DRENDO-1510 file (C-alpha; in Angstrom, 1 decimal, always signed):
<recs>
REC; n; res; u; v; w
REC; 1; MET; +0.0; +0.0; +0.0 .
REC; 2; ASN; +1.1; +3.6; -0.7 .
REC; 3; SER; +2.7; +4.7; +2.6 .
REC; 4; LEU; +0.7; +7.9; +2.5 .
REC; 5; ARG; -2.5; +5.8; +2.4 .
REC; 6; GLU; -1.1; +3.8; +5.3 .
REC; 7; VAL; -0.8; +7.0; +7.3 .
REC; 8; GLU; -4.5; +7.8; +6.5 .
REC; 9; ALA; -5.5; +4.3; +7.8 .
REC; 10; LEU; -3.8; +5.1; +11.1 .
REC; 11; GLY; -6.0; +8.1; +11.6 .
REC; 12; GLN; -3.8; +11.0; +10.4 .
REC; 13; SER; -4.7; +13.3; +7.6 .
REC; 14; ILE; -2.1; +14.5; +5.1 .
REC; 15; TRP; -2.5; +18.1; +3.9 .
REC; 16; LEU; -0.4; +19.9; +1.4 .
REC; 17; ASP; +1.4; +23.1; +2.5 .
REC; 18; TYR; +1.4; +24.6; -1.0 .
REC; 19; MET; -0.8; +26.6; -3.2 .
REC; 20; ARG; -0.7; +27.8; -6.8 .
REC; 21; ARG; -3.3; +27.9; -9.5 .
REC; 22; ASP; -1.8; +25.2; -11.8 .
REC; 23; LEU; -2.0; +22.7; -9.0 .
REC; 24; ILE; -5.7; +22.9; -9.4 .
REC; 25; THR; -6.1; +23.6; -13.1 .
REC; 26; SER; -3.7; +20.8; -14.2 .
REC; 27; GLY; -5.7; +18.2; -12.2 .
REC; 28; GLN; -2.7; +17.5; -9.9 .
REC; 29; LEU; -4.7; +18.3; -6.8 .
REC; 30; HIS; -7.4; +15.8; -7.8 .
REC; 31; ARG; -4.8; +13.2; -8.5 .
REC; 32; LEU; -3.1; +13.7; -5.1 .
REC; 33; ILE; -6.5; +13.2; -3.5 .
REC; 34; GLU; -7.3; +10.1; -5.4 .
REC; 35; ALA; -3.8; +8.4; -5.3 .
REC; 36; ASP; -2.4; +9.6; -1.9 .
REC; 37; GLY; -5.5; +10.4; +0.1 .
REC; 38; LEU; -4.5; +14.1; +0.4 .
REC; 39; SER; -7.3; +15.8; +2.3 .
REC; 40; GLY; -6.5; +19.4; +2.8 .
REC; 41; ILE; -4.4; +22.4; +1.7 .
REC; 42; THR; -2.8; +25.2; +3.7 .
REC; 43; SER; -1.5; +28.5; +2.3 .
REC; 44; ASN; +0.2; +31.6; +3.6 .
REC; 45; PRO; +1.6; +34.8; +2.3 .
REC; 46; THR; +5.1; +33.3; +1.6 .
REC; 47; ILE; +3.6; +30.5; -0.5 .
REC; 48; PHE; +1.5; +32.9; -2.5 .
REC; 49; GLU; +4.4; +35.4; -2.9 .
REC; 50; LYS; +6.5; +32.7; -4.5 .
REC; 51; ALA; +3.7; +31.5; -6.8 .
REC; 52; ILE; +2.7; +35.0; -8.1 .
REC; 53; SER; +6.0; +36.8; -8.3 .
REC; 54; THR; +8.3; +34.1; -9.8 .
REC; 55; ASP; +6.6; +33.5; -13.2 .
REC; 56; SER; +3.9; +34.5; -15.6 .
REC; 57; GLU; +1.3; +31.9; -14.5 .
REC; 58; TYR; -1.0; +34.6; -13.0 .
REC; 59; ASP; -0.5; +37.2; -15.7 .
REC; 60; SER; -3.8; +36.5; -17.5 .
REC; 61; ALA; -5.8; +36.6; -14.3 .
REC; 62; ILE; -4.2; +39.8; -13.2 .
REC; 63; GLN; -4.9; +41.3; -16.6 .
REC; 64; GLN; -8.6; +40.4; -16.4 .
REC; 65; PHE; -8.9; +42.1; -13.0 .
REC; 66; LEU; -7.1; +45.2; -14.3 .
REC; 67; ASN; -9.4; +45.3; -17.4 .
REC; 68; ALA; -12.4; +45.2; -15.2 .
REC; 69; SER; -11.0; +47.6; -12.5 .
REC; 70; PRO; -8.0; +49.6; -13.8 .
REC; 71; GLU; -7.7; +51.5; -10.5 .
REC; 72; ILE; -7.7; +48.5; -8.2 .
REC; 73; ASN; -4.9; +48.6; -5.6 .
REC; 74; SER; -2.4; +45.7; -5.4 .
REC; 75; ALA; -3.6; +44.5; -2.0 .
REC; 76; THR; -7.2; +44.1; -3.2 .
REC; 77; LEU; -5.9; +42.6; -6.5 .
REC; 78; PHE; -4.0; +39.9; -4.5 .
REC; 79; GLU; -7.0; +39.2; -2.3 .
REC; 80; GLN; -9.2; +38.6; -5.4 .
REC; 81; ILE; -6.7; +36.3; -6.9 .
REC; 82; GLU; -6.3; +34.4; -3.6 .
REC; 83; VAL; -10.0; +34.1; -3.1 .
REC; 84; GLU; -10.4; +32.7; -6.6 .
REC; 85; ASP; -7.7; +30.0; -6.0 .
REC; 86; ILE; -9.1; +29.1; -2.6 .
REC; 87; ARG; -12.6; +28.7; -4.0 .
REC; 88; MET; -11.3; +26.4; -6.8 .
REC; 89; ALA; -9.3; +24.3; -4.3 .
REC; 90; ALA; -12.2; +24.1; -1.9 .
REC; 91; ASP; -14.4; +22.8; -4.7 .
REC; 92; VAL; -12.0; +20.0; -5.6 .
REC; 93; LEU; -11.8; +19.0; -1.9 .
REC; 94; ARG; -15.5; +19.3; -1.3 .
REC; 95; PRO; -16.1; +15.5; -1.9 .
REC; 96; VAL; -13.6; +14.8; +0.9 .
REC; 97; TYR; -15.4; +17.2; +3.2 .
REC; 98; ASP; -18.8; +15.6; +2.4 .
REC; 99; ARG; -17.5; +12.0; +2.7 .
REC; 100; THR; -16.0; +12.8; +6.2 .
REC; 101; ASN; -19.0; +14.7; +7.4 .
REC; 102; GLY; -17.1; +17.9; +7.7 .
REC; 103; ASN; -14.1; +16.5; +9.5 .
REC; 104; ASP; -11.6; +16.9; +6.6 .
REC; 105; GLY; -11.3; +18.4; +3.2 .
REC; 106; PHE; -10.4; +21.9; +4.2 .
REC; 107; VAL; -8.5; +24.8; +2.5 .
REC; 108; SER; -6.9; +27.5; +4.6 .
REC; 109; ILE; -6.7; +31.2; +3.9 .
REC; 110; GLU; -4.7; +33.6; +6.1 .
REC; 111; VAL; -5.8; +37.0; +7.4 .
REC; 112; ASN; -3.5; +39.9; +6.6 .
REC; 113; PRO; -0.4; +39.3; +8.7 .
REC; 114; HIS; -0.3; +42.9; +9.7 .
REC; 115; LEU; -3.4; +42.2; +11.8 .
REC; 116; ALA; -1.7; +39.6; +14.0 .
REC; 117; CYS; -1.8; +41.9; +17.0 .
REC; 118; ASP; -5.1; +43.4; +16.2 .
REC; 119; THR; -8.0; +41.4; +17.7 .
REC; 120; LYS; -10.9; +43.5; +16.2 .
REC; 121; GLY; -9.1; +43.8; +12.9 .
REC; 122; SER; -8.5; +40.0; +12.7 .
REC; 123; ILE; -12.2; +39.3; +13.5 .
REC; 124; ALA; -13.4; +41.7; +10.8 .
REC; 125; GLU; -11.0; +40.4; +8.2 .
REC; 126; ALA; -11.8; +36.8; +8.9 .
REC; 127; LYS; -15.5; +37.4; +8.6 .
REC; 128; ARG; -15.0; +39.2; +5.3 .
REC; 129; LEU; -12.8; +36.4; +3.9 .
REC; 130; TRP; -15.2; +33.8; +5.1 .
REC; 131; SER; -18.0; +35.6; +3.3 .
REC; 132; ALA; -16.0; +36.3; +0.1 .
REC; 133; VAL; -14.9; +32.6; -0.3 .
REC; 134; GLY; -18.3; +31.3; +0.6 .
REC; 135; ARG; -17.3; +27.6; +1.0 .
REC; 136; PRO; -18.1; +25.5; +4.1 .
REC; 137; ASN; -14.8; +23.7; +3.9 .
REC; 138; LEU; -12.8; +26.9; +4.3 .
REC; 139; MET; -10.6; +27.5; +7.4 .
REC; 140; VAL; -9.4; +31.0; +8.2 .
REC; 141; LYS; -5.9; +31.2; +9.7 .
REC; 142; ILE; -5.4; +33.3; +12.9 .
REC; 143; PRO; -1.9; +33.4; +14.6 .
REC; 144; ALA; -1.6; +32.2; +18.2 .
REC; 145; THR; -0.6; +35.7; +19.4 .
REC; 146; VAL; -2.0; +37.1; +22.7 .
REC; 147; GLU; -4.3; +39.3; +20.6 .
REC; 148; GLY; -5.2; +36.3; +18.4 .
REC; 149; LEU; -6.7; +34.2; +21.2 .
REC; 150; PRO; -9.9; +36.3; +21.7 .
REC; 151; ALA; -10.3; +36.4; +17.9 .
REC; 152; ILE; -10.2; +32.6; +17.8 .
REC; 153; GLU; -12.8; +32.4; +20.5 .
REC; 154; LYS; -15.1; +34.9; +18.9 .
REC; 155; LEU; -14.9; +33.5; +15.4 .
REC; 156; THR; -15.4; +29.9; +16.7 .
REC; 157; ALA; -18.5; +31.1; +18.6 .
REC; 158; GLU; -19.8; +32.7; +15.3 .
REC; 159; GLY; -19.4; +29.4; +13.4 .
REC; 160; ILE; -16.3; +30.2; +11.4 .
REC; 161; ASN; -13.7; +27.4; +11.0 .
REC; 162; VAL; -10.4; +28.5; +12.4 .
REC; 163; ASN; -6.9; +27.2; +11.7 .
REC; 164; VAL; -4.7; +28.6; +14.5 .
REC; 165; THR; -1.2; +29.1; +13.1 .
REC; 166; LEU; +2.3; +30.0; +14.3 .
REC; 167; MET; +2.0; +28.0; +17.5 .
REC; 168; PHE; +5.3; +26.7; +18.9 .
REC; 169; SER; +5.0; +25.7; +22.5 .
REC; 170; VAL; +2.8; +23.5; +24.7 .
REC; 171; SER; +1.9; +26.5; +26.9 .
REC; 172; GLN; +0.6; +28.4; +23.8 .
REC; 173; TYR; -1.3; +25.2; +22.8 .
REC; 174; SER; -3.0; +25.1; +26.2 .
REC; 175; ASP; -4.2; +28.7; +25.7 .
REC; 176; VAL; -5.3; +28.0; +22.1 .
REC; 177; MET; -7.4; +24.9; +23.1 .
REC; 178; GLN; -9.1; +26.9; +25.9 .
REC; 179; ALA; -10.0; +29.7; +23.4 .
REC; 180; TYR; -11.5; +27.0; +21.1 .
REC; 181; LEU; -13.5; +25.4; +24.0 .
REC; 182; ASN; -14.7; +28.8; +25.1 .
REC; 183; GLY; -15.8; +29.6; +21.6 .
REC; 184; ILE; -17.4; +26.3; +20.7 .
REC; 185; ALA; -19.4; +26.5; +24.0 .
REC; 186; GLN; -21.1; +29.6; +22.6 .
REC; 187; ALA; -21.7; +28.3; +19.0 .
REC; 188; GLN; -25.3; +27.8; +18.1 .
REC; 189; ASP; -24.6; +24.7; +16.0 .
REC; 190; PRO; -21.2; +23.3; +17.2 .
REC; 191; GLN; -21.4; +20.3; +14.9 .
REC; 192; ARG; -20.9; +22.6; +11.9 .
REC; 193; VAL; -17.7; +24.1; +13.2 .
REC; 194; ALA; -14.2; +22.6; +12.7 .
REC; 195; SER; -10.8; +23.9; +13.9 .
REC; 196; VAL; -7.2; +22.8; +13.9 .
REC; 197; ALA; -4.2; +24.0; +15.9 .
REC; 198; SER; -1.1; +24.3; +13.8 .
REC; 199; PHE; +1.9; +23.2; +16.0 .
REC; 200; PHE; +5.1; +24.2; +14.2 .
REC; 201; VAL; +7.9; +21.6; +14.5 .
REC; 202; SER; +11.1; +22.1; +12.5 .
REC; 203; ARG; +11.5; +25.8; +13.3 .
REC; 204; VAL; +11.7; +24.8; +17.0 .
REC; 205; ASP; +14.7; +22.5; +16.2 .
REC; 206; THR; +16.3; +25.3; +14.1 .
REC; 207; ALA; +16.2; +27.7; +17.1 .
REC; 208; VAL; +17.1; +25.1; +19.8 .
REC; 209; ASP; +19.9; +23.5; +17.7 .
REC; 210; LYS; +21.5; +26.9; +17.4 .
REC; 211; ALA; +21.4; +27.4; +21.2 .
REC; 212; LEU; +22.8; +24.0; +21.7 .
REC; 213; ALA; +25.6; +24.5; +19.2 .
REC; 214; ASP; +26.5; +27.7; +21.0 .
REC; 215; MET; +27.0; +25.8; +24.2 .
REC; 216; GLY; +29.1; +23.2; +22.4 .
REC; 217; THR; +29.2; +20.6; +25.1 .
REC; 218; ALA; +28.7; +16.9; +24.3 .
REC; 219; GLU; +25.5; +16.8; +26.4 .
REC; 220; ALA; +24.1; +19.8; +24.5 .
REC; 221; LEU; +25.1; +18.5; +21.0 .
REC; 222; ALA; +23.5; +15.2; +21.8 .
REC; 223; LEU; +20.1; +16.9; +22.1 .
REC; 224; GLN; +20.2; +18.5; +18.6 .
REC; 225; GLY; +17.3; +17.5; +16.4 .
REC; 226; LYS; +15.2; +16.3; +19.3 .
REC; 227; ALA; +13.4; +19.3; +20.7 .
REC; 228; GLY; +10.8; +19.8; +17.9 .
REC; 229; ILE; +9.5; +16.2; +18.0 .
REC; 230; ALA; +9.6; +16.1; +21.8 .
REC; 231; ASN; +7.7; +19.4; +22.0 .
REC; 232; ALA; +5.0; +18.1; +19.6 .
REC; 233; LYS; +4.6; +14.8; +21.5 .
REC; 234; LEU; +4.0; +16.6; +24.8 .
REC; 235; GLY; +1.5; +18.8; +22.9 .
REC; 236; TYR; -0.3; +15.7; +21.8 .
REC; 237; LEU; -0.3; +14.4; +25.3 .
REC; 238; LEU; -2.0; +17.6; +26.4 .
REC; 239; PHE; -4.5; +17.4; +23.5 .
REC; 240; ARG; -5.6; +13.9; +24.7 .
REC; 241; GLU; -6.0; +15.2; +28.2 .
REC; 242; VAL; -8.0; +18.2; +27.3 .
REC; 243; PHE; -10.3; +16.5; +24.8 .
REC; 244; SER; -11.1; +13.6; +27.2 .
REC; 245; SER; -11.9; +16.0; +30.0 .
REC; 246; GLU; -15.4; +16.5; +31.5 .
REC; 247; GLN; -15.5; +20.0; +30.1 .
REC; 248; PHE; -15.2; +18.7; +26.5 .
REC; 249; GLN; -17.4; +15.7; +27.0 .
REC; 250; LYS; -20.4; +18.1; +27.8 .
REC; 251; LEU; -19.6; +20.0; +24.6 .
REC; 252; LYS; -19.2; +16.8; +22.6 .
REC; 253; ALA; -22.7; +15.8; +23.7 .
REC; 254; ARG; -23.9; +18.9; +21.8 .
REC; 255; GLY; -22.0; +17.8; +18.7 .
REC; 256; ALA; -18.7; +19.7; +19.2 .
REC; 257; ARG; -15.6; +18.3; +17.4 .
REC; 258; VAL; -12.1; +18.0; +18.8 .
REC; 259; GLN; -9.7; +20.7; +17.7 .
REC; 260; ARG; -7.2; +18.5; +15.9 .
REC; 261; PRO; -3.5; +19.2; +16.2 .
REC; 262; LEU; -1.8; +19.9; +12.9 .
REC; 263; TRP; +1.9; +19.4; +12.6 .
REC; 264; ALA; +3.2; +22.3; +10.5 .
REC; 265; SER; +6.7; +23.2; +9.3 .
REC; 266; THR; +7.5; +19.6; +8.7 .
REC; 267; GLY; +9.9; +19.9; +5.9 .
REC; 268; THR; +13.3; +19.1; +7.2 .
REC; 269; LYS; +15.5; +22.2; +7.2 .
REC; 270; ASN; +18.7; +20.6; +8.4 .
REC; 271; LYS; +20.1; +18.3; +5.7 .
REC; 272; LYS; +21.8; +16.2; +8.4 .
REC; 273; TYR; +18.4; +14.9; +9.4 .
REC; 274; SER; +16.1; +12.5; +7.6 .
REC; 275; ASP; +13.9; +14.2; +5.0 .
REC; 276; VAL; +10.8; +12.4; +6.5 .
REC; 277; MET; +11.7; +12.6; +10.2 .
REC; 278; TYR; +8.9; +15.0; +11.0 .
REC; 279; LEU; +6.3; +12.7; +9.4 .
REC; 280; GLU; +7.5; +9.3; +10.7 .
REC; 281; ALA; +7.8; +10.5; +14.3 .
REC; 282; LEU; +4.4; +12.2; +14.6 .
REC; 283; ILE; +1.8; +9.8; +13.2 .
REC; 284; GLY; -1.3; +9.2; +15.3 .
REC; 285; PRO; -5.1; +9.4; +15.4 .
REC; 286; TYR; -6.9; +12.8; +15.2 .
REC; 287; THR; -3.8; +14.5; +13.8 .
REC; 288; ILE; -2.9; +16.3; +10.6 .
REC; 289; ASN; +0.5; +16.7; +9.0 .
REC; 290; SER; +0.8; +19.6; +6.5 .
REC; 291; VAL; +3.7; +19.0; +4.3 .
REC; 292; PRO; +5.5; +20.7; +1.4 .
REC; 293; PRO; +5.4; +18.9; -2.0 .
REC; 294; GLU; +9.0; +17.7; -1.8 .
REC; 295; THR; +8.4; +16.1; +1.6 .
REC; 296; LEU; +5.2; +14.5; +0.4 .
REC; 297; GLU; +7.1; +12.9; -2.5 .
REC; 298; ALA; +9.9; +11.8; -0.1 .
REC; 299; PHE; +7.5; +10.1; +2.2 .
REC; 300; ARG; +5.7; +8.4; -0.7 .
REC; 301; ASP; +9.1; +7.1; -1.9 .
REC; 302; HIS; +10.7; +5.9; +1.4 .
REC; 303; GLY; +8.5; +6.8; +4.4 .
REC; 304; HIS; +7.3; +4.2; +6.9 .
REC; 305; ALA; +3.9; +4.5; +8.6 .
REC; 306; ASN; +3.4; +3.4; +12.2 .
REC; 307; VAL; +1.6; +5.1; +15.1 .
REC; 308; THR; +4.5; +6.9; +16.7 .
REC; 309; ILE; +3.0; +10.0; +18.4 .
REC; 310; THR; +2.4; +8.1; +21.6 .
REC; 311; GLU; +5.8; +6.3; +21.7 .
REC; 312; ALA; +8.8; +7.4; +23.8 .
REC; 313; VAL; +6.8; +10.1; +25.6 .
REC; 314; SER; +9.0; +9.7; +28.7 .
REC; 315; GLU; +12.0; +10.3; +26.5 .
REC; 316; ALA; +10.3; +13.4; +25.2 .
REC; 317; GLU; +9.8; +14.6; +28.7 .
REC; 318; GLU; +13.4; +13.9; +29.5 .
REC; 319; VAL; +14.6; +15.9; +26.5 .
REC; 320; VAL; +12.5; +18.9; +27.6 .
REC; 321; GLY; +13.7; +18.5; +31.1 .
REC; 322; LYS; +17.4; +18.5; +30.0 .
REC; 323; LEU; +16.8; +21.6; +27.9 .
REC; 324; GLN; +15.2; +23.4; +30.9 .
REC; 325; ALA; +18.2; +22.4; +33.0 .
REC; 326; MET; +20.4; +24.1; +30.4 .
REC; 327; GLU; +18.1; +27.2; +30.6 .
REC; 328; ILE; +16.6; +26.7; +27.2 .
REC; 329; ASN; +13.0; +27.6; +27.7 .
REC; 330; LEU; +10.7; +26.3; +25.0 .
REC; 331; ARG; +7.9; +28.7; +26.1 .
REC; 332; SER; +10.2; +31.7; +25.6 .
REC; 333; ILE; +11.5; +30.3; +22.3 .
REC; 334; GLY; +8.0; +29.7; +21.2 .
REC; 335; MET; +7.0; +33.3; +21.9 .
REC; 336; GLU; +10.0; +34.6; +19.9 .
REC; 337; LEU; +9.3; +32.2; +17.0 .
REC; 338; THR; +5.7; +33.4; +16.9 .
REC; 339; GLU; +6.9; +37.0; +16.6 .
REC; 340; GLN; +9.5; +36.1; +14.0 .
REC; 341; GLY; +6.8; +34.1; +12.1 .
REC; 342; VAL; +4.5; +37.1; +12.0 .
REC; 343; GLU; +7.4; +39.3; +10.8 .
REC; 344; LYS; +8.3; +36.8; +8.1 .
REC; 345; PHE; +4.7; +36.7; +6.8 .
REC; 346; GLU; +4.4; +40.5; +7.0 .
REC; 347; LYS; +7.5; +40.8; +4.8 .
REC; 348; SER; +6.2; +38.1; +2.3 .
REC; 349; TYR; +2.9; +40.0; +2.1 .
REC; 350; ASP; +4.6; +43.3; +1.5 .
REC; 351; ASP; +6.9; +41.7; -1.1 .
REC; 352; LEU; +3.9; +40.2; -2.8 .
REC; 353; VAL; +2.1; +43.6; -2.9 .
REC; 354; SER; +5.3; +45.2; -4.3 .
REC; 355; SER; +5.6; +42.4; -6.9 .
REC; 356; LEU; +2.0; +43.0; -8.0 .
REC; 357; ASP; +2.8; +46.7; -8.3 .
REC; 358; ASN; +5.6; +45.8; -10.7 .
REC; 359; LYS; +3.5; +43.3; -12.5 .
REC; 360; ARG; +0.8; +45.8; -13.1 .
REC; 361; LYS; +3.3; +48.3; -14.6 .
REC; 362; GLU; +4.7; +45.6; -16.9 .
REC; 363; LEU; +1.2; +44.5; -18.1 .
REC; 364; LEU; +0.2; +48.1; -18.7 .
REC; 365; ARG; +3.4; +48.6; -20.8 .
REC; 366; ARG; +2.6; +45.5; -22.8 .
REC; 367; SER; -1.0; +46.7; -23.3 .
REC; 368; SER; +0.0; +50.1; -24.5 .
REC; 369; ALA; +2.7; +48.6; -26.8 .
REC; 370; ALA; +0.3; +46.2; -28.4 .
</recs>
């Protein structure tokens, strides 16, 4: 059996952390769903910036929007392109959504990253995007900032599916789950609401490995490449505890779904490590792994599927304990990484708008020269 299909049989969903129009129009997305059991897509400003700025694939779509509204600003132009792509992807994934009774088959769209520390702005933007896309299998991404937490609660209460993003620590995860529980308790029809909490993995290793390398001791170097997976395993332990609690059981009786953990940033950044390590080590029921295309291909080629998320939990606790003894605080690192993630997405968004400004000028020159 295809190893990706084996993962599906073990209760984990595989989503693709990638978006561009030809993925949909070429039929590739449909083929990935049929052959590999792919059941969702995530996107972010960095992914769209690469897709739109690097080649001419979107030129005809941009030209059509400009023909209809020559004065349209680049930020609005990007949103219209993005919404169009998200709608098409959601329609391809709709059979998965229907077959799983709304548990899977989602496409994620991100609020403007400049709103990450603006609760009211995030809520308003999420509502607007939810309405603009108009698909039940949409998830709106809200970062796990302090200001994002009340937005997550409010949007969940109003029946909007939320993908909580840029989450790096177990303490953040605890706050995120509570925001979801508070929100779903207020939802009129909780069965219609789905949410995931995106727990970033490889970026934790990148940050912790650097701190360990700076120490340079044998004990420190022996912990390299272990923090990200250990952190995620302890996050899953907390997930099981929270969603088996009496508080959630009362909500479940009203139709509430668990907020599934999604392992994000699972492409291996350090070439010394296995290119499938963040898939193989984090397989388990009620989870999602969102992977870039090259990691998906690598796992299909040589990945092994076994339930691993509940294995070696005591070792994960030991790793985190040793890091704490070395004064490497995963909560503090998580907060720093969230701030850095927001800044990175802000830069990608600004670069994207700038690229669209340049693209508009280029297309206008072509039009006038024709």
